[in-house]
N, C-alpha and C positions, 0 to 999 in steps of 0.2 A: 140279849145277844146284841152285841154292839153295832154301830153305825159309821164305820171308818171316814174320815176324813184329816183333808190336809189346812194349814193357813200359810200362806206365803206373805210374811212382811217386807213390802218392795223400800221401805226404810230402812230395811236392817241390810237385804242382799246387795253386795260388794259388784258381784258378777265376776265374781272367783272363778268360778265354773267346778269349787269341787266335789259337788252335789251329782255334776254329768261324770265326773272320772269316777266315783264310787258306784254310782248306777253299772257304769259299765262292767265293771267288775266285778263287781254282786250279781249282776244277772246273766253274764256270759252272754252281754251284748258282742253283734262281731266287731272286729277292728275296720274301723271306715279309713282306707289308702286311700291314698289321692287321686287314682283311677276313679275310685265307688264315688267319690265328691264330685268331682268334675262330671261323672254323669249322673249325679244327682240322686242317689241312691245309697244316700248316707241312712244310718239307722241311730238316732239318739231317742231314748226311750224319755230322757228330760230333757231341755235344750233353755240357754240362755238366751232371751230374745233383747236386742241392744236396740234403744231409739234415742234418739239425737233430739233434743230440742234450741232452738238457737242456729246460728249460722258463723256466728264470730265470738272466738274466745276473748275477755274470759266468761262472755254470755252464753256459749255454747254448752249445754250441759247434756251427760248421759244419762237415760234411765235403763237400770237393767230390770228383768221380769223372767221366773222361771215358769216355765209352760211344759205340762207332762198332761198324761189321760186326766181329763177332767171327774171320773167315775158319775156322770150326769144318773140321776135317777131316773130321768126321760131319756136314755140317751139313742139319739136316731142311729146309732151305727148297730144298734141288736136287731129291729123290726127287719131288715132287710138281708139278714144273714139267710142261705136260703138252709144251711144245715144246721142251723143253730149253734154254730159253734162258740157265737158270744153270748151271752145272759147275764143278767145281776142276780148276784147272789142273796141270800138272806143277810149279810153282812155289810152290805151296801156296797160292794164288789164288782165292777165290770170286769169279769172275767174270760178268757181265751184259750178256750180248747182246742189246742195245737192239733191233735191226731185225728179231731175231726174235719177241721180247716181245707176247704178245695182251692183257696185263694181266688174265689174271684174277686176280691175288692171289693165288694161293693160297700162293706164297713168302712173301709178309707176314702168312698166317691160320697160317703154322707154322712164325713166326720167334719167338722166345720173349723175343729182344732189343727187339725193336720199333724195329730200326734198317732197315730198307725202306720207300721210299716211294714212292707211287703218284704221279703227274703228271696232277693234275685237269685243269689248261688250259694251254694253249700258254704258255712261259713268256714274260715281255715284261720287256724293261729300257729306261729313258728312252734315248733317244737319246745324250745324252750319253757312257753305260757302254758303248757299243757296242764300243767300240774298247780296253776294258778286258776282254775276255771272250778267255779262252784258246784260240786256234788249237788248241791239240794236244789239246782235249777237244772230243767230242760236245756238241752243244744238246740236251738230249732232248726231244724231242715228247712231245704229250700222249695218256694212254694208256699207258705205260710205268713199269715199276719203275726203282728206282734204288737206289743205294747208295754205301758208301765202295769205292773200289778200289786202296787203299793207296795213290793216285797212279801208276797203272802207268805213264802216259805218262811218269815222272820214271823209273821204271824203266828200259822199255825205251832213253828218249833217254841215259842213263848207261850202260847196257850196249854201245850202237852206239859211244857216245865212248870206252870201254876198248878194243872190239874194235880201232878206227882207232888206238890207242895201242899196240896186241901186247900187251896185258897184262890179267890177271884182278880182276873187283871184288876193291876191297879194304873193308872194316868201316868203315862210314861214307859212303861212296861216296854210297850209296841216301838221300837226305830228302825224305820226304812233306813236303806244305807243311804238314801241324801238326807235325810235331816240327820242320822247319825256323826255325816263328815260334815256340817256345814256350819263354817267356824264364828259365822256372825249371829247363830241360830235363827235367823229368818225364817223356817221351816219350823213346822210344828204339827205334830201326828196325834189323833186321838180318837176317843168316841165319842162322835158328833152328837148323837142322843144322850149323853152324860151332861147334863147344866152345871156341873162342877169340874168339869173336862178343861184344861185350860186352853184347848183347839175351842170347844165351843164357847167360853168367855171372849176369848179374843175374836171370835166370828158377829158377836155382838157389839164391837167396836164401833164408832159412828165413821171410822175409815174404809170399813170393809166395803167389799164391793165383788160381783163373780164376773167371769169375762164372757161374754157374748149372752148376756142373763136374758136379753129380751127376745132370746128364742126359743125360750123357754123349757131348755135343757136341763135345768136344775141341777148342775154341778154342785159337787159338796167341795172342791178345791175352793177356799174362800182366799181372796187377799185382801192386806191393809195398803191405802195408798201410800205414795211418798209424801211427806212434810218437807215442802220447801221453807226455807226460813227465813224467804224475804217474802213470803205469800202466805202466811201463818193464818187459817181459816178455823172457825168453831170445830170443825173436825178435827183438827191437827191437834187442836188443843186439849181435844179429851184424852185421859192415858190411859195407855192399852192395858188392859187385865192380864197379870202373870199369876 
């Protein structure tokens, strides 16, 4: 049984937001109009966070980082749900059962990464967009929580294809939309329990870290620190596994 995980190489991320656009399209994420964004009700399953170091050019530098559901092994959002709408499955995915969710938003309140979103309105698209909706993904209605699923529909589709071909899944077979769209190969997805997988090898790099790891949530999304040529340390000198 695979245990899915992801790695984000901050040294490769250019902040282009191709992953954000791919995720919005693949997973039927509602359109964030200006009105919705101004009310701070926008929905993004994955977002690019930007941080600035320094105050004056050319010393000022921008740091980009992708933030998505961390699919924590000890997820704080799971035990607070009164109807068990969110739980951890056997493949290490933090799942969300939309038709069970009653919209208490307890999970969002207990989420330290701010990656869960509540649908305040019924999603609407222009008529010309109807044919672009992904038929493999549920269109969530008003009053439920939603978040990144690691494109579970792609995982299931690839598993069925491998079963028809009479073979086991290979490393790299499953590619979530964000990973497939990344032009710099900054996102890597795979079986974190397979020591031979690329994501597992990269997660052992000396540059690796996990966000808010001190909280004990045990996330399966790993990050590689950005390498600053002006401050190359021992960790930066360690070549990344490929």
